[in-house]
KOLVEXTOR-939057 format. One record per residue (C-alpha): y, z, x; residue number from 1; residue in one letter. Coordinates in Angstrom, 3 decimals. Layout:
<rs>
<r v="Y" w="Z" u="X" k="NUM" r="a"/>
...
</rs>
This chain:
<rs>
<r v="-120.620" w="115.482" u="28.376" k="1" r="x"/>
<r v="-121.709" w="113.373" u="31.538" k="2" r="x"/>
<r v="-124.260" w="110.722" u="31.346" k="3" r="x"/>
<r v="-127.134" w="111.064" u="29.075" k="4" r="x"/>
<r v="-129.772" w="108.338" u="27.707" k="5" r="x"/>
<r v="-128.698" w="107.309" u="24.233" k="6" r="x"/>
<r v="-132.272" w="106.002" u="23.607" k="7" r="x"/>
<r v="-135.555" w="106.625" u="25.001" k="8" r="x"/>
<r v="-136.298" w="103.339" u="26.932" k="9" r="x"/>
<r v="-133.255" w="105.118" u="29.124" k="10" r="x"/>
<r v="-135.120" w="107.997" u="30.308" k="11" r="x"/>
<r v="-136.238" w="108.721" u="33.556" k="12" r="x"/>
<r v="-138.446" w="111.434" u="35.262" k="13" r="x"/>
<r v="-135.917" w="112.598" u="37.452" k="14" r="x"/>
<r v="-133.335" w="113.439" u="34.497" k="15" r="x"/>
<r v="-136.118" w="114.930" u="32.368" k="16" r="x"/>
<r v="-137.072" w="117.149" u="35.386" k="17" r="x"/>
<r v="-133.310" w="118.122" u="35.705" k="18" r="x"/>
<r v="-133.104" w="119.070" u="32.201" k="19" r="x"/>
<r v="-136.120" w="120.894" u="31.861" k="20" r="x"/>
<r v="-136.280" w="122.185" u="35.122" k="21" r="x"/>
<r v="-139.942" w="121.649" u="35.672" k="22" r="x"/>
<r v="-141.476" w="118.940" u="38.179" k="23" r="x"/>
<r v="-142.197" w="115.341" u="36.294" k="24" r="x"/>
<r v="-144.753" w="113.018" u="37.830" k="25" r="x"/>
<r v="-144.653" w="110.745" u="34.726" k="26" r="x"/>
<r v="-144.227" w="110.854" u="30.775" k="27" r="x"/>
<r v="-144.484" w="108.366" u="28.073" k="28" r="x"/>
<r v="-143.501" w="108.688" u="24.191" k="29" r="x"/>
<r v="-143.978" w="107.383" u="20.672" k="30" r="x"/>
<r v="-142.004" w="107.377" u="17.621" k="31" r="x"/>
<r v="-141.900" w="110.014" u="15.176" k="32" r="x"/>
<r v="-140.479" w="110.999" u="12.018" k="33" r="x"/>
<r v="-138.884" w="108.533" u="8.917" k="34" r="x"/>
<r v="-135.242" w="109.386" u="9.998" k="35" r="x"/>
<r v="-132.708" w="106.325" u="9.451" k="36" r="x"/>
<r v="-129.787" w="107.768" u="11.120" k="37" r="x"/>
<r v="-131.175" w="108.662" u="14.440" k="38" r="x"/>
<r v="-134.535" w="107.738" u="16.132" k="39" r="x"/>
<r v="-136.816" w="110.364" u="16.750" k="40" r="x"/>
<r v="-139.533" w="110.658" u="19.559" k="41" r="x"/>
<r v="-142.210" w="112.690" u="21.030" k="42" r="x"/>
<r v="-142.399" w="112.793" u="24.762" k="43" r="x"/>
<r v="-145.269" w="113.976" u="27.028" k="44" r="x"/>
<r v="-144.434" w="115.215" u="30.089" k="45" r="x"/>
<r v="-147.065" w="114.832" u="33.495" k="46" r="x"/>
<r v="-146.388" w="117.732" u="35.541" k="47" r="x"/>
<r v="-149.535" w="116.644" u="38.101" k="48" r="x"/>
<r v="-152.373" w="118.566" u="38.355" k="49" r="x"/>
<r v="-153.758" w="117.936" u="34.677" k="50" r="x"/>
<r v="-150.567" w="119.875" u="33.326" k="51" r="x"/>
<r v="-149.131" w="118.392" u="30.232" k="52" r="x"/>
<r v="-146.481" w="119.562" u="27.953" k="53" r="x"/>
<r v="-144.635" w="118.158" u="25.060" k="54" r="x"/>
<r v="-140.670" w="117.579" u="23.931" k="55" r="x"/>
<r v="-139.405" w="116.247" u="20.799" k="56" r="x"/>
<r v="-136.134" w="114.558" u="21.181" k="57" r="x"/>
<r v="-133.802" w="112.400" u="18.753" k="58" r="x"/>
<r v="-131.242" w="109.515" u="19.958" k="59" r="x"/>
<r v="-128.759" w="107.715" u="18.408" k="60" r="x"/>
<r v="-130.101" w="104.664" u="16.386" k="61" r="x"/>
<r v="-131.162" w="101.483" u="17.601" k="62" r="x"/>
<r v="-129.954" w="100.307" u="14.258" k="63" r="x"/>
<r v="-126.275" w="99.097" u="14.599" k="64" r="x"/>
<r v="-125.281" w="99.584" u="10.745" k="65" r="x"/>
<r v="-126.925" w="103.202" u="10.976" k="66" r="x"/>
<r v="-125.166" w="104.101" u="14.321" k="67" r="x"/>
<r v="-122.171" w="102.843" u="13.289" k="68" r="x"/>
<r v="-122.277" w="104.975" u="9.814" k="69" r="x"/>
<r v="-123.123" w="107.913" u="12.189" k="70" r="x"/>
<r v="-120.154" w="107.580" u="14.143" k="71" r="x"/>
<r v="-117.561" w="107.283" u="11.434" k="72" r="x"/>
<r v="-119.047" w="110.216" u="9.858" k="73" r="x"/>
<r v="-119.425" w="112.396" u="12.973" k="74" r="x"/>
<r v="-123.072" w="113.004" u="12.239" k="75" r="x"/>
<r v="-124.252" w="113.160" u="15.576" k="76" r="x"/>
<r v="-121.063" w="115.104" u="16.710" k="77" r="x"/>
<r v="-121.981" w="117.945" u="14.163" k="78" r="x"/>
<r v="-125.710" w="117.848" u="14.964" k="79" r="x"/>
<r v="-124.995" w="118.485" u="18.519" k="80" r="x"/>
<r v="-122.074" w="121.199" u="18.024" k="81" r="x"/>
<r v="-124.689" w="122.942" u="15.423" k="82" r="x"/>
<r v="-127.373" w="123.436" u="17.953" k="83" r="x"/>
<r v="-124.515" w="124.553" u="20.594" k="84" r="x"/>
<r v="-122.509" w="126.528" u="18.817" k="85" r="x"/>
<r v="-124.107" w="127.673" u="15.250" k="86" r="x"/>
<r v="-127.864" w="127.876" u="15.479" k="87" r="x"/>
<r v="-128.212" w="130.950" u="16.851" k="88" r="x"/>
<r v="-125.926" w="132.702" u="14.735" k="89" r="x"/>
<r v="-128.217" w="131.860" u="11.822" k="90" r="x"/>
<r v="-131.693" w="132.838" u="10.549" k="91" r="x"/>
<r v="-132.841" w="129.318" u="9.557" k="92" r="x"/>
<r v="-135.332" w="128.591" u="11.661" k="93" r="x"/>
<r v="-134.903" w="125.494" u="13.546" k="94" r="x"/>
<r v="-136.318" w="123.740" u="16.844" k="95" r="x"/>
<r v="-134.890" w="125.206" u="19.892" k="96" r="x"/>
<r v="-132.770" w="122.836" u="21.667" k="97" r="x"/>
<r v="-132.970" w="122.260" u="25.569" k="98" r="x"/>
<r v="-130.062" w="119.630" u="25.627" k="99" r="x"/>
<r v="-127.745" w="118.459" u="23.164" k="100" r="x"/>
<r v="-125.181" w="115.622" u="24.131" k="101" r="x"/>
<r v="-122.927" w="113.261" u="22.446" k="102" r="x"/>
<r v="-120.478" w="110.546" u="23.662" k="103" r="x"/>
<r v="-116.830" w="111.208" u="23.094" k="104" r="x"/>
<r v="-116.534" w="107.996" u="20.440" k="105" r="x"/>
<r v="-119.663" w="109.939" u="18.623" k="106" r="x"/>
<r v="-121.568" w="106.784" u="18.429" k="107" r="x"/>
<r v="-124.161" w="108.173" u="21.109" k="108" r="x"/>
<r v="-126.573" w="111.182" u="21.200" k="109" r="x"/>
<r v="-129.261" w="112.815" u="22.713" k="110" r="x"/>
<r v="-131.163" w="115.840" u="22.015" k="111" r="x"/>
<r v="-134.216" w="117.644" u="23.601" k="112" r="x"/>
<r v="-136.136" w="120.148" u="21.354" k="113" r="x"/>
<r v="-139.271" w="122.222" u="21.299" k="114" r="x"/>
<r v="-141.920" w="120.479" u="19.770" k="115" r="x"/>
<r v="-143.163" w="122.517" u="16.749" k="116" r="x"/>
<r v="-146.296" w="120.267" u="16.018" k="117" r="x"/>
<r v="-148.827" w="120.319" u="14.748" k="118" r="x"/>
<r v="-147.055" w="120.582" u="11.520" k="119" r="x"/>
<r v="-146.883" w="118.823" u="7.999" k="120" r="x"/>
<r v="-143.925" w="116.928" u="7.646" k="121" r="x"/>
<r v="-142.289" w="117.117" u="4.396" k="122" r="x"/>
<r v="-142.163" w="114.257" u="1.975" k="123" r="x"/>
<r v="-139.465" w="113.449" u="-0.209" k="124" r="x"/>
<r v="-141.457" w="110.799" u="-2.004" k="125" r="x"/>
<r v="-144.598" w="112.820" u="-2.247" k="126" r="x"/>
<r v="-143.095" w="115.986" u="-3.380" k="127" r="x"/>
<r v="-144.554" w="119.641" u="-2.477" k="128" r="x"/>
<r v="-145.848" w="122.695" u="-3.549" k="129" r="x"/>
<r v="-144.279" w="125.820" u="-5.274" k="130" r="x"/>
<r v="-144.996" w="127.239" u="-2.029" k="131" r="x"/>
<r v="-143.386" w="124.926" u="0.060" k="132" r="x"/>
<r v="-140.351" w="125.378" u="-2.408" k="133" r="x"/>
<r v="-140.220" w="128.732" u="-2.258" k="134" r="x"/>
<r v="-140.030" w="128.761" u="1.616" k="135" r="x"/>
<r v="-137.301" w="126.169" u="1.534" k="136" r="x"/>
<r v="-135.067" w="128.288" u="-0.574" k="137" r="x"/>
<r v="-135.695" w="131.208" u="1.819" k="138" r="x"/>
<r v="-134.406" w="129.106" u="4.524" k="139" r="x"/>
<r v="-131.579" w="127.893" u="2.135" k="140" r="x"/>
<r v="-130.709" w="131.736" u="2.012" k="141" r="x"/>
<r v="-131.295" w="132.030" u="5.652" k="142" r="x"/>
<r v="-128.336" w="129.431" u="6.247" k="143" r="x"/>
<r v="-125.951" w="130.562" u="3.882" k="144" r="x"/>
<r v="-126.291" w="134.293" u="4.214" k="145" r="x"/>
<r v="-125.416" w="135.000" u="7.605" k="146" r="x"/>
<r v="-122.996" w="132.314" u="7.552" k="147" r="x"/>
<r v="-120.977" w="133.594" u="4.414" k="148" r="x"/>
<r v="-117.588" w="133.879" u="4.995" k="149" r="x"/>
<r v="-117.989" w="133.720" u="8.795" k="150" r="x"/>
<r v="-114.404" w="132.573" u="9.667" k="151" r="x"/>
<r v="-115.324" w="132.340" u="13.298" k="152" r="x"/>
<r v="-117.900" w="129.786" u="12.451" k="153" r="x"/>
<r v="-116.833" w="128.082" u="9.210" k="154" r="x"/>
<r v="-113.105" w="127.433" u="10.776" k="155" r="x"/>
<r v="-114.677" w="125.756" u="14.110" k="156" r="x"/>
<r v="-113.036" w="122.220" u="14.388" k="157" r="x"/>
<r v="-115.979" w="120.297" u="14.309" k="158" r="x"/>
<r v="-116.574" w="121.496" u="10.791" k="159" r="x"/>
<r v="-113.203" w="120.997" u="9.338" k="160" r="x"/>
<r v="-112.616" w="118.136" u="7.106" k="161" r="x"/>
<r v="-111.269" w="114.730" u="9.016" k="162" r="x"/>
<r v="-107.729" w="114.020" u="7.468" k="163" r="x"/>
<r v="-107.368" w="111.869" u="4.612" k="164" r="x"/>
<r v="-110.994" w="111.748" u="4.679" k="165" r="x"/>
<r v="-111.194" w="111.724" u="0.958" k="166" r="x"/>
<r v="-109.058" w="108.753" u="0.579" k="167" r="x"/>
<r v="-110.962" w="106.659" u="2.763" k="168" r="x"/>
<r v="-114.427" w="107.676" u="1.053" k="169" r="x"/>
<r v="-113.102" w="106.614" u="-2.279" k="170" r="x"/>
<r v="-113.310" w="102.902" u="-1.820" k="171" r="x"/>
<r v="-116.247" w="103.337" u="0.391" k="172" r="x"/>
<r v="-117.832" w="104.861" u="-2.347" k="173" r="x"/>
<r v="-116.981" w="102.307" u="-5.118" k="174" r="x"/>
<r v="-118.565" w="99.426" u="-2.816" k="175" r="x"/>
<r v="-121.668" w="101.800" u="-2.210" k="176" r="x"/>
<r v="-122.345" w="102.049" u="-6.048" k="177" r="x"/>
<r v="-121.809" w="97.958" u="-6.550" k="178" r="x"/>
<r v="-124.386" w="98.144" u="-3.494" k="179" r="x"/>
<r v="-127.013" w="100.356" u="-5.320" k="180" r="x"/>
<r v="-126.547" w="98.991" u="-8.560" k="181" r="x"/>
<r v="-127.221" w="95.368" u="-7.336" k="182" r="x"/>
<r v="-130.244" w="96.611" u="-5.357" k="183" r="x"/>
<r v="-131.778" w="99.058" u="-7.636" k="184" r="x"/>
<r v="-130.872" w="97.778" u="-11.265" k="185" r="x"/>
<r v="-134.328" w="96.748" u="-12.023" k="186" r="x"/>
<r v="-136.082" w="99.944" u="-10.709" k="187" r="x"/>
<r v="-134.051" w="102.849" u="-11.507" k="188" r="x"/>
<r v="-134.090" w="103.656" u="-15.087" k="189" r="x"/>
<r v="-131.383" w="102.769" u="-16.997" k="190" r="x"/>
<r v="-130.632" w="106.472" u="-18.159" k="191" r="x"/>
<r v="-130.681" w="107.478" u="-14.252" k="192" r="x"/>
<r v="-128.193" w="104.366" u="-13.392" k="193" r="x"/>
<r v="-126.094" w="105.550" u="-16.131" k="194" r="x"/>
<r v="-125.483" w="108.716" u="-14.560" k="195" r="x"/>
<r v="-124.641" w="106.980" u="-10.856" k="196" r="x"/>
<r v="-121.940" w="104.902" u="-12.826" k="197" r="x"/>
<r v="-120.453" w="107.939" u="-14.442" k="198" r="x"/>
<r v="-120.287" w="109.651" u="-11.305" k="199" r="x"/>
<r v="-118.897" w="106.982" u="-9.550" k="200" r="x"/>
<r v="-116.064" w="106.980" u="-12.196" k="201" r="x"/>
<r v="-115.472" w="110.606" u="-11.284" k="202" r="x"/>
<r v="-115.674" w="110.362" u="-7.407" k="203" r="x"/>
<r v="-112.131" w="110.431" u="-6.817" k="204" r="x"/>
<r v="-112.267" w="114.085" u="-8.746" k="205" r="x"/>
<r v="-115.568" w="114.608" u="-6.901" k="206" r="x"/>
<r v="-114.231" w="113.887" u="-2.845" k="207" r="x"/>
<r v="-110.582" w="115.373" u="-3.694" k="208" r="x"/>
<r v="-112.115" w="118.819" u="-5.780" k="209" r="x"/>
<r v="-111.223" w="121.901" u="-4.426" k="210" r="x"/>
<r v="-114.341" w="123.554" u="-2.507" k="211" r="x"/>
<r v="-114.626" w="127.117" u="-1.445" k="212" r="x"/>
<r v="-115.849" w="127.133" u="2.082" k="213" r="x"/>
<r v="-117.746" w="130.070" u="2.074" k="214" r="x"/>
<r v="-121.104" w="129.453" u="4.109" k="215" r="x"/>
<r v="-122.399" w="126.769" u="6.206" k="216" r="x"/>
<r v="-124.389" w="124.171" u="4.486" k="217" r="x"/>
<r v="-127.019" w="121.822" u="5.486" k="218" r="x"/>
<r v="-125.773" w="118.993" u="3.527" k="219" r="x"/>
<r v="-129.079" w="117.177" u="3.165" k="220" r="x"/>
<r v="-131.564" w="119.904" u="2.565" k="221" r="x"/>
<r v="-134.546" w="117.774" u="1.185" k="222" r="x"/>
<r v="-138.286" w="117.589" u="2.299" k="223" r="x"/>
<r v="-138.095" w="114.617" u="4.710" k="224" r="x"/>
<r v="-135.679" w="117.323" u="6.874" k="225" r="x"/>
<r v="-138.183" w="120.047" u="6.644" k="226" r="x"/>
<r v="-141.248" w="120.665" u="8.841" k="227" r="x"/>
<r v="-144.002" w="122.814" u="7.030" k="228" r="x"/>
<r v="-147.058" w="124.980" u="8.610" k="229" r="x"/>
<r v="-145.347" w="124.647" u="11.983" k="230" r="x"/>
<r v="-147.237" w="125.214" u="15.333" k="231" r="x"/>
<r v="-150.404" w="124.755" u="13.608" k="232" r="x"/>
<r v="-149.549" w="127.262" u="11.059" k="233" r="x"/>
<r v="-148.248" w="130.168" u="12.741" k="234" r="x"/>
<r v="-144.729" w="129.531" u="11.065" k="235" r="x"/>
<r v="-144.340" w="128.518" u="7.584" k="236" r="x"/>
<r v="-141.309" w="126.073" u="7.855" k="237" r="x"/>
<r v="-138.602" w="124.962" u="9.997" k="238" r="x"/>
<r v="-135.594" w="122.871" u="8.778" k="239" r="x"/>
<r v="-134.249" w="119.962" u="10.967" k="240" r="x"/>
<r v="-131.606" w="117.059" u="11.065" k="241" r="x"/>
<r v="-128.349" w="119.013" u="11.256" k="242" r="x"/>
<r v="-126.150" w="115.687" u="10.845" k="243" r="x"/>
<r v="-124.328" w="116.836" u="7.763" k="244" r="x"/>
<r v="-123.759" w="120.222" u="8.417" k="245" r="x"/>
<r v="-120.225" w="121.369" u="7.089" k="246" r="x"/>
<r v="-118.329" w="124.533" u="5.617" k="247" r="x"/>
<r v="-118.620" w="124.060" u="1.661" k="248" r="x"/>
<r v="-120.030" w="125.556" u="-1.305" k="249" r="x"/>
<r v="-123.922" w="126.687" u="-0.739" k="250" r="x"/>
<r v="-124.850" w="126.148" u="-4.104" k="251" r="x"/>
<r v="-124.715" w="122.166" u="-3.070" k="252" r="x"/>
<r v="-127.354" w="122.774" u="-0.735" k="253" r="x"/>
<r v="-129.497" w="124.466" u="-3.943" k="254" r="x"/>
<r v="-128.644" w="122.205" u="-6.609" k="255" r="x"/>
<r v="-129.698" w="118.751" u="-4.156" k="256" r="x"/>
<r v="-132.753" w="120.472" u="-3.343" k="257" r="x"/>
<r v="-133.967" w="121.243" u="-6.662" k="258" r="x"/>
<r v="-132.631" w="118.204" u="-7.975" k="259" r="x"/>
<r v="-133.558" w="115.571" u="-5.627" k="260" r="x"/>
<r v="-135.913" w="117.724" u="-3.256" k="261" r="x"/>
<r v="-138.801" w="118.925" u="-5.250" k="262" r="x"/>
<r v="-139.573" w="116.410" u="-8.241" k="263" r="x"/>
<r v="-138.712" w="117.183" u="-11.711" k="264" r="x"/>
<r v="-141.674" w="118.239" u="-12.822" k="265" r="x"/>
<r v="-141.965" w="121.188" u="-10.496" k="266" r="x"/>
<r v="-138.008" w="121.964" u="-11.111" k="267" r="x"/>
<r v="-138.728" w="121.919" u="-14.802" k="268" r="x"/>
<r v="-141.754" w="124.493" u="-14.370" k="269" r="x"/>
<r v="-139.965" w="126.752" u="-11.460" k="270" r="x"/>
<r v="-136.303" w="126.606" u="-11.557" k="271" r="x"/>
<r v="-135.489" w="129.417" u="-13.087" k="272" r="x"/>
<r v="-137.841" w="131.743" u="-10.759" k="273" r="x"/>
<r v="-136.263" w="129.423" u="-7.932" k="274" r="x"/>
<r v="-132.847" w="130.452" u="-8.262" k="275" r="x"/>
<r v="-133.830" w="133.849" u="-8.766" k="276" r="x"/>
<r v="-135.706" w="134.046" u="-5.602" k="277" r="x"/>
<r v="-132.285" w="132.309" u="-3.784" k="278" r="x"/>
<r v="-129.977" w="135.258" u="-5.555" k="279" r="x"/>
<r v="-132.555" w="137.762" u="-4.425" k="280" r="x"/>
<r v="-132.884" w="136.572" u="-0.686" k="281" r="x"/>
<r v="-128.733" w="136.332" u="-0.528" k="282" r="x"/>
<r v="-128.305" w="139.883" u="-1.990" k="283" r="x"/>
<r v="-129.955" w="140.901" u="1.306" k="284" r="x"/>
<r v="-126.926" w="139.714" u="3.270" k="285" r="x"/>
<r v="-124.880" w="141.556" u="0.682" k="286" r="x"/>
<r v="-123.958" w="138.251" u="-1.212" k="287" r="x"/>
<r v="-123.724" w="138.421" u="-4.975" k="288" r="x"/>
<r v="-122.902" w="135.992" u="-7.453" k="289" r="x"/>
<r v="-121.280" w="136.086" u="-10.662" k="290" r="x"/>
<r v="-123.696" w="134.305" u="-13.346" k="291" r="x"/>
<r v="-121.435" w="132.051" u="-15.061" k="292" r="x"/>
<r v="-119.762" w="131.088" u="-11.558" k="293" r="x"/>
<r v="-122.956" w="130.468" u="-10.159" k="294" r="x"/>
<r v="-124.427" w="128.206" u="-12.595" k="295" r="x"/>
<r v="-121.425" w="126.069" u="-12.829" k="296" r="x"/>
<r v="-121.510" w="125.552" u="-9.290" k="297" r="x"/>
<r v="-124.950" w="124.793" u="-9.265" k="298" r="x"/>
<r v="-124.349" w="122.311" u="-12.084" k="299" r="x"/>
<r v="-121.726" w="120.453" u="-9.766" k="300" r="x"/>
<r v="-124.193" w="120.891" u="-6.786" k="301" r="x"/>
<r v="-126.412" w="119.038" u="-8.540" k="302" r="x"/>
<r v="-124.344" w="115.602" u="-8.204" k="303" r="x"/>
<r v="-124.405" w="115.930" u="-4.495" k="304" r="x"/>
<r v="-127.903" w="114.533" u="-4.539" k="305" r="x"/>
<r v="-126.359" w="111.519" u="-6.450" k="306" r="x"/>
<r v="-123.655" w="110.537" u="-3.995" k="307" r="x"/>
<r v="-126.119" w="111.031" u="-0.990" k="308" r="x"/>
<r v="-128.460" w="108.593" u="-2.692" k="309" r="x"/>
<r v="-126.240" w="106.049" u="-3.466" k="310" r="x"/>
<r v="-123.753" w="106.259" u="-0.303" k="311" r="x"/>
<r v="-126.617" w="106.584" u="1.944" k="312" r="x"/>
<r v="-128.634" w="103.421" u="0.404" k="313" r="x"/>
<r v="-125.365" w="101.349" u="0.938" k="314" r="x"/>
<r v="-124.561" w="102.446" u="4.937" k="315" r="x"/>
<r v="-128.168" w="102.764" u="6.593" k="316" r="x"/>
<r v="-130.737" w="100.263" u="7.695" k="317" r="x"/>
<r v="-132.709" w="98.883" u="4.709" k="318" r="x"/>
<r v="-136.217" w="99.792" u="4.990" k="319" r="x"/>
<r v="-139.258" w="99.862" u="2.375" k="320" r="x"/>
<r v="-139.519" w="103.606" u="3.003" k="321" r="x"/>
<r v="-136.196" w="104.124" u="2.688" k="322" r="x"/>
<r v="-135.839" w="102.216" u="-0.701" k="323" r="x"/>
<r v="-138.607" w="104.607" u="-2.047" k="324" r="x"/>
<r v="-136.502" w="107.512" u="-0.589" k="325" r="x"/>
<r v="-133.532" w="106.856" u="-2.140" k="326" r="x"/>
<r v="-134.724" w="106.032" u="-5.728" k="327" r="x"/>
<r v="-136.705" w="109.496" u="-5.497" k="328" r="x"/>
<r v="-133.597" w="111.006" u="-4.903" k="329" r="x"/>
<r v="-131.630" w="109.259" u="-7.483" k="330" r="x"/>
<r v="-134.376" w="110.081" u="-10.009" k="331" r="x"/>
<r v="-134.271" w="113.684" u="-9.166" k="332" r="x"/>
<r v="-130.676" w="114.188" u="-8.771" k="333" r="x"/>
<r v="-129.954" w="112.110" u="-11.634" k="334" r="x"/>
<r v="-132.781" w="114.330" u="-14.030" k="335" r="x"/>
<r v="-130.943" w="117.434" u="-13.030" k="336" r="x"/>
<r v="-127.576" w="115.877" u="-13.871" k="337" r="x"/>
<r v="-128.522" w="115.013" u="-17.283" k="338" r="x"/>
<r v="-130.416" w="118.389" u="-18.177" k="339" r="x"/>
<r v="-127.082" w="120.393" u="-16.723" k="340" r="x"/>
<r v="-124.350" w="117.799" u="-18.067" k="341" r="x"/>
<r v="-123.250" w="117.873" u="-14.421" k="342" r="x"/>
<r v="-120.730" w="115.317" u="-14.956" k="343" r="x"/>
<r v="-119.483" w="117.020" u="-17.763" k="344" r="x"/>
<r v="-119.006" w="120.163" u="-15.523" k="345" r="x"/>
<r v="-117.389" w="117.794" u="-12.643" k="346" r="x"/>
<r v="-114.780" w="116.510" u="-15.484" k="347" r="x"/>
<r v="-113.753" w="120.100" u="-16.424" k="348" r="x"/>
<r v="-113.738" w="121.257" u="-12.886" k="349" r="x"/>
<r v="-110.450" w="122.551" u="-11.676" k="350" r="x"/>
</rs>
C-alpha cells in the first residue's frame, strides 16, 4: 500500500500534511491507551498562527513478540480492512479513520483516527457501571444487527479463516495453557484454573466446531477496547481495536463481554436484563432468536473469554498491567463458564 510510517518516530510533518490535507508546521506525540498488540499515540498538529488540532494514531507494536503475533494471526490486516471496507456499513460508533494501511506481510500498520477525547477509557481490571454495560450491549447489537446475514460483508476474503488454521491453533493452544498454568497457578483460584485446564482438553472441539457465520463480531469485546463519554460526554461510547474482527456467531461477543468484561458481581445482578436488552436491540434489525438456541450459544460463547485470556497471555509482551488484565479476564470468563456449565455445553456441541 505504498510507504507509510510504522512507528510514531517515523512520522514527518510533510507526510501528516499530505494525509490530512492541511498545512503542518510541526507536531508532537505521546503514548495513550494500554494495548499490548499495537502502539497507540495522540498527535498534536501545529498548523501555524496558534492553530493546533489533534489526531489519534495506531502503529504496529514495538515489541517483537506482540508484532509477530499480530502478523501470524492477521490482526493488523483485519483492522485496516475493517475500517476501509466494513465500518461504514455498521451502526457501531467507531473513530473516523483518515488513513489505514498495512504491509503486505501483515507485520506493519498505520492508522490515523479522529481524536475522541476527552473521554473515559474503559478499564478491564476496575470494571464498569450498569450504565456502561448497557451502552456496550447496545453497541454489540449495532455491530451484529446491520451485518446479520450480509454475505457481501461476511464473505470478504480478509474475514475468511485461513486454510488449516484450526489445525495450527490446537498445538499452539496447548503450549499457551502450559505457559498460563506456570505463570498464574499461584494467582488464579484452583476452580478457575480447572476450567482453563478443562477447556484446553476440549480445545480441538472448540477450534474445529461448526460456527454459523451470521454476523460480524468484534472478537475482543471488553472494556479496555471501549471509550465512554467521548468528546467530553457528547456521545456515550465508542468501540476501538478491531484487530480480532471476524464473521462468526454474535453470541461470542455477548458471552465474552458479560463474562470477562464487566465483573461477576454486576453480571450476577443484571445478566438477565442485559441479555434481554441485547435481544430487544437485535429485534430492531429484524433478528429474533429461539430462546433455547440463544441460551446454548451464549453458554458456549462464554468460553471465548477463557480462550482469549489464556492465548493472549502467552503470545504478547508480558507486563504488570497485562498480568492483571489476563487474570481479570480469566476470573470473569471462568466464573460465567462455571455458572453456565459452558464446558458441558461445548462437549455436547455438534
